[in-house]
C-alpha positions in Angstrom: 93.7 75.0 129.9 95.5 78.1 128.6 96.2 78.4 124.9 99.1 80.8 125.1 101.1 78.3 123.1 99.0 79.3 120.1 100.2 82.5 118.6 100.8 84.0 115.2 103.6 86.3 114.1 102.9 89.0 111.5 103.9 88.4 107.9 105.1 91.0 105.5 105.6 91.0 101.8 108.5 93.2 100.5 107.3 94.4 97.2 107.8 97.8 95.6 104.6 98.1 93.8 105.4 101.6 92.6 108.5 100.4 90.9 106.7 97.4 89.4 103.9 99.7 88.1 106.4 102.0 86.5 108.2 99.1 84.8 104.9 97.7 83.5 103.8 101.1 82.2 107.2 101.6 80.5 107.0 98.1 78.9 103.5 98.8 77.6 104.3 102.2 75.9 105.2 100.6 72.6 101.9 98.8 72.5 99.6 101.7 73.4 99.8 103.2 69.9 99.2 100.0 68.0 96.3 100.3 65.6 94.9 97.0 64.4 93.5 96.7 60.9 92.4 93.7 58.8 96.0 93.5 57.5 97.7 93.5 60.9 95.4 91.2 62.8 97.9 88.3 62.7 100.7 90.5 64.1 98.3 91.8 66.8 97.4 88.3 67.8 101.1 87.4 68.2 101.7 90.6 70.2 98.7 89.8 72.4 100.1 86.3 72.9 103.5 87.8 74.0 101.7 90.1 76.5 99.6 87.2 77.8 102.9 85.4 78.6 104.1 88.3 80.7 100.7 88.4 82.5 100.9 84.7 83.2 104.5 85.0 84.5 103.5 87.7 86.9 100.4 85.7 88.0 102.5 82.6 88.5 104.9 84.4 90.7 102.0 85.7 92.8 100.8 82.1 93.1 104.2 80.8 94.1 104.6 83.5 96.8 101.1 82.8 98.1 101.9 79.1 98.3 105.1 79.7 100.2 103.2 82.0 102.7 100.4 79.5 103.1 102.7 76.5 103.7 103.2 77.3 107.4 99.5 77.8 107.9 98.7 74.5 106.2 101.2 72.7 108.5 99.8 74.4 111.5 96.2 73.5 110.6 97.2 69.9 110.1 98.8 69.7 113.5 95.8 71.3 115.2 93.4 69.0 113.4 95.5 66.0 114.7 95.2 67.4 118.2 91.5 68.0 118.2 90.2 65.1 116.0 
């Protein structure tokens, strides 16, 4: 039995990491000079919360892209498992 029917095509992600890096660095510039003192701890926590939201948004986008790319593999694996089990 030949298994030529089973083949995978290459997948590419189109992301300009250089541009993304520059944008993140530019967005972080205002925060690099912040000095936290006992009087500004509350503001620093709010700023950190805002930055955490940005990090979470980027990470969520990564997870969404990963899920979309894994969907065909998951479907393929399910069909193969039906075939062999």
